[in-house]
Structures are given as structure tokens and as C-alpha cells.
C-alpha positions in Angstrom: -1.1 7.9 4.9 -3.5 6.7 2.2 -2.1 7.0 -1.4 -4.4 6.5 -4.3 -2.8 5.7 -7.7 -6.0 5.8 -9.8 -8.4 8.7 -10.4 -11.6 8.2 -8.5 -13.7 8.9 -11.7 -11.9 6.0 -13.4 -12.3 3.5 -10.6 -14.7 0.5 -10.6 -17.4 0.6 -7.9 -15.6 -2.1 -5.8 -12.4 0.0 -5.9 -14.3 3.0 -4.6 -15.8 0.9 -1.8 -12.3 -0.2 -0.7 -10.9 3.4 -0.7 -14.0 4.6 1.2 -13.2 2.1 4.1 -9.6 3.5 4.4 -10.7 7.1 4.8 -10.2 9.2 6.8 -6.6 8.3 7.6 -5.9 7.6 11.3 -3.0 9.5 12.9 -1.2 6.4 14.2 0.4 3.3 12.9 0.9 -0.4 13.9 4.1 -2.1 14.6 5.4 -5.3 12.9 5.8 -8.2 15.3 7.9 -10.3 12.9 10.4 -7.6 12.0 13.7 -9.2 11.0 12.0 -12.6 10.7 10.5 -12.0 7.2 11.7 -9.8 4.4 8.2 -8.3 4.3 6.6 -8.3 7.8 3.3 -10.2 7.9 2.1 -9.7 11.5 1.2 -6.2 12.7 -0.3 -4.9 15.9 -1.8 -1.6 17.1 -3.5 -0.8 20.4 -6.4 1.6 20.8 -6.5 2.2 24.5 -9.1 4.9 24.6 -11.6 5.5 21.8 -15.4 6.1 21.7 -15.7 2.5 20.7 -13.8 1.4 23.8 -10.4 -0.1 24.3 -9.3 -2.8 21.9 -6.4 -4.2 19.8 -6.0 -4.6 16.1 -4.0 -7.4 14.5 -3.2 -7.4 10.7 -2.1 -10.7 9.1 -0.7 -10.1 5.6 0.1 -13.2 3.6 2.2 -11.8 0.8 2.5 -15.3 -0.8 6.2 -15.7 -1.6 8.3 -14.2 1.2 11.8 -14.6 2.5 12.2 -16.4 5.9 15.1 -14.6 7.7 15.1 -17.0 10.6 17.0 -19.7 8.7 20.6 -19.8 7.7 20.8 -19.6 4.7 17.6 -17.7 4.2 14.7 -19.8 2.7 11.6 -18.8 0.8 8.1 -19.1 2.2 5.8 -20.7 -0.3 3.0 -19.0 -2.2 0.3 -20.8 -0.2 -2.0 -20.4 2.7 -0.3 -19.8 6.1 -1.5 -20.4 9.6 -0.5 -17.6 12.1 -0.3 -18.4 15.8 -0.6 -15.2 17.9 0.2 -15.4 21.6 -2.2 -12.8 23.1 0.3 -12.0 25.9 2.7 -10.8 23.3 0.2 -8.1 22.5 0.1 -7.1 26.1 -3.3 -8.7 26.6 -4.4 -10.6 29.7 -3.5 -14.3 29.1 -6.3 -15.5 31.5 -9.1 -13.5 29.7 -11.1 -14.3 26.6 -11.1 -11.9 23.6 -13.7 -11.7 20.9 -12.2 -11.6 17.4 -13.8 -9.9 14.4 -12.3 -9.8 10.9 -12.9 -6.6 9.0 -12.6 -7.4 5.3 -14.8 -10.5 5.4 -17.0 -9.0 8.1 -16.7 -12.3 10.0 -17.0 -13.0 13.7 -14.2 -15.5 14.4 -15.3 -16.4 18.0 -13.5 -16.1 21.4 -9.9 -16.8 22.0 -7.9 -17.2 25.1 -4.1 -17.5 25.4 -3.4 -18.1 21.7 -5.2 -17.2 18.4 -4.6 -19.4 15.3 -5.8 -18.0 12.0 -5.3 -19.3 8.5 -4.9 -16.7 5.8 -5.0 -17.5 2.1 -2.2 -16.2 -0.1 -2.4 -12.6 -1.3 -4.9 -11.8 1.4 -4.8 -9.5 4.4 -7.0 -10.1 7.5 -7.6 -7.2 9.9 -8.8 -8.6 13.2 -10.2 -6.6 16.1 -9.8 -8.1 19.5 -12.1 -6.9 22.3 -12.1 -8.3 25.8 -15.2 -10.5 26.4 -17.9 -8.9 28.6 -20.6 -10.8 30.5 -23.2 -9.2 28.3 -23.8 -8.3 24.6 -21.2 -5.9 23.2 -20.1 -4.1 20.1 -17.5 -6.1 18.1 -17.1 -4.4 14.7 -18.3 -2.2 11.9 -17.7 -2.2 8.1 -17.4 1.6 7.8 -13.7 1.9 8.5 -10.7 -0.4 8.5 -10.0 0.2 12.1 -13.5 -1.1 13.2 -14.2 1.5 15.8 -11.5 4.1 16.2 -12.9 6.1 13.3 -16.6 6.7 12.7 -18.0 5.4 16.0 -19.0 8.3 18.3 -20.2 6.4 21.4 -21.0 2.9 22.7 -22.7 2.2 26.0 -24.4 -0.8 27.8 -27.4 -0.3 30.2 -27.2 -3.1 32.6 -30.6 -2.4 34.1 -32.5 -2.3 30.8 -30.2 -4.7 28.9 -29.8 -2.1 26.1 -26.7 -1.7 23.8 -26.5 1.8 22.4 -24.3 2.7 19.5 -23.8 6.1 17.9 -22.1 6.1 14.6 -21.5 8.5 11.7 -23.6 7.5 8.7 -22.2 8.1 5.2 -24.4 7.8 2.2 -23.2 5.9 -0.9 -23.9 6.8 -4.5 -25.8 5.2 -7.3 -22.4 4.3 -8.8 -20.9 2.9 -5.6 -23.7 2.2 -3.1 -22.8 1.5 0.5 -24.6 -0.3 3.3 -23.5 0.2 6.8 -23.1 -2.9 9.0 -22.6 -3.0 12.8 -21.9 -6.4 14.4 -22.4 -7.2 18.1 -22.0 -10.3 20.2 -25.0 -12.3 21.5 -23.6 -14.5 24.3 -25.2 -17.8 25.3 -28.3 -17.1 27.4 -29.1 -13.8 25.6 -31.4 -13.0 22.7 -32.3 -9.8 20.7 -35.7 -8.6 21.8 -36.1 -5.4 19.8 -34.3 -2.4 18.3 -34.8 1.3 17.8 -33.1 3.9 15.6 -32.8 7.6 15.4 -31.4 9.6 12.6 -33.0 7.5 9.8 -36.1 5.6 8.9 -36.5 2.3 10.8 -37.8 0.7 7.6 -34.3 1.1 6.2 -32.8 -1.0 8.9 -32.4 -4.8 8.9 -31.3 -7.1 11.7 -29.7 -10.5 11.2 -28.2 -13.1 13.5 -25.6 -15.8 13.4 -23.9 -18.1 15.9 -23.0 -15.9 18.9 -23.5 -12.6 17.1 -26.0 -10.3 15.5 -25.7 -7.5 13.0 -27.6 -4.3 12.1 -27.4 -3.1 8.5 -28.7 0.2 7.1 -28.2 2.7 4.2 -28.1 6.4 4.9 -29.6 9.0 2.5 -27.5 11.8 4.0 -24.5 12.3 6.2 -25.1 12.5 9.9 -25.1 10.7 13.2 -27.2 7.6 13.7 -28.0 6.1 17.1 -29.0 2.4 17.3 -30.4 0.8 20.4 -30.6 -3.0 20.6 -32.8 -4.4 23.4 -31.9 -7.8 24.8 -33.5 -10.4 27.0 -32.0 -13.3 28.8 -33.1 -16.5 27.2 -34.3 -19.6 29.1 
């Protein structure tokens, strides 16, 4: 359920942008992993076993700041400060021997690969929403900025062509407005030994698309003029 306390016409552009990324609401909910350990749970988990964006897990780390620690007797207060969360991947039902790529939604940041345990520091009064996808031996989709769930909503299909080394992504494109513009961003991994060779788009003008790269990842950004489906194909080559 998404409840909005303000009228849309009275919101600031950045508020509209936040609400946009929460809609449409997804018919499911995560579960708190620290229930009865904190007055307000801070670690949440939800599994998405079968979506057009593949199977993946979502972990939300919510640093409320001041919080009551229920694991002590008597109860003590957690300070209004940054906290480091240590997540054992096996507790999420994930393979402890496998590596998982982590992508944080709100900052649109690729966090790297984790195996066994994931340690993340969260500033006070911040929430990190982290998608975990099992690492593949080739480039793969790891996140989008369109929706909080980073794949379960808005992504229609993802496929990898092993013969042609092509990653194909079909996503619903939503136009922004002059008041609250919106640029779509899709992030994918670029493992060691791979490099982006070219890309193609259908459903919008290629001149409206930009490609960027970072350490171990790349991203495609575009703005849509009208609502519809966009297909992006990223062509890769094996580096020397």
C-alpha cells in the first residue's frame, strides 16, 4: 500500500519523483529479519523467485536513528548514528557458496559482489534497498531506477544471447513532465574480460540514449517522450 499525505499539485519536483518510483504498488510484502530485536525493525527481506527480470532477492536496511535494542536486559537505546549491518546470505535462503551482485536503488549504486556475508554501512535516517542477483559468467541486468523493486515492476523481459554476446532488456518507458522530469536508467554488470561494443534501441530515438561505464558495471540512460515499451540491446565483446 502506498499512502500519500500531500496533494500531488502541491509537491516539489523531488517529492513527485520519489512517489513515481513507488508506483504501482506491488501485491506482496517483505518480512522483518530482526523482529523482536528492535522496537522498529531495520532489516527486511523479500524474494522474487519468478519475474520477467529473473529471480532475485531484495534487502531493505532502514536506519531509523534512535531505536530500542530489545536484545539487552534492560533494553538499551541504539544511537542516532551510522550503523553497519552484517547480513548472512544463507539466512536469506541464498547459496552460501555463490557470489551475488548487489545494487542499491536510491543511490543507484553498484555495491559489488558478495559471498557468504554482506556488510553495509547505512547513515542515520536513511534507507538502502539492495537487490541481490546471483552472479552469472557473463554481463547481466542488475538494476533500474524506474521502480523501488528494481525489476519486479516495469521490466517486461530480460535475455542473454550467448552466441552473439547480447544482453536484451525490454522495459516500460514512462515520460516525465516539465515540472518533474524523469530519466530512466538501467544498470548492468560488465565482468572482467568483457567490454561494451555497441548498443541498439527500439521504441525511441537512439540520440536520446546515453551509455556510461564504471568499475565492473555500465548503465544506459534515456528519456521517453511517450509511454510505451522500449527494447535495449547491449552488444559485448570479450576483452584481451
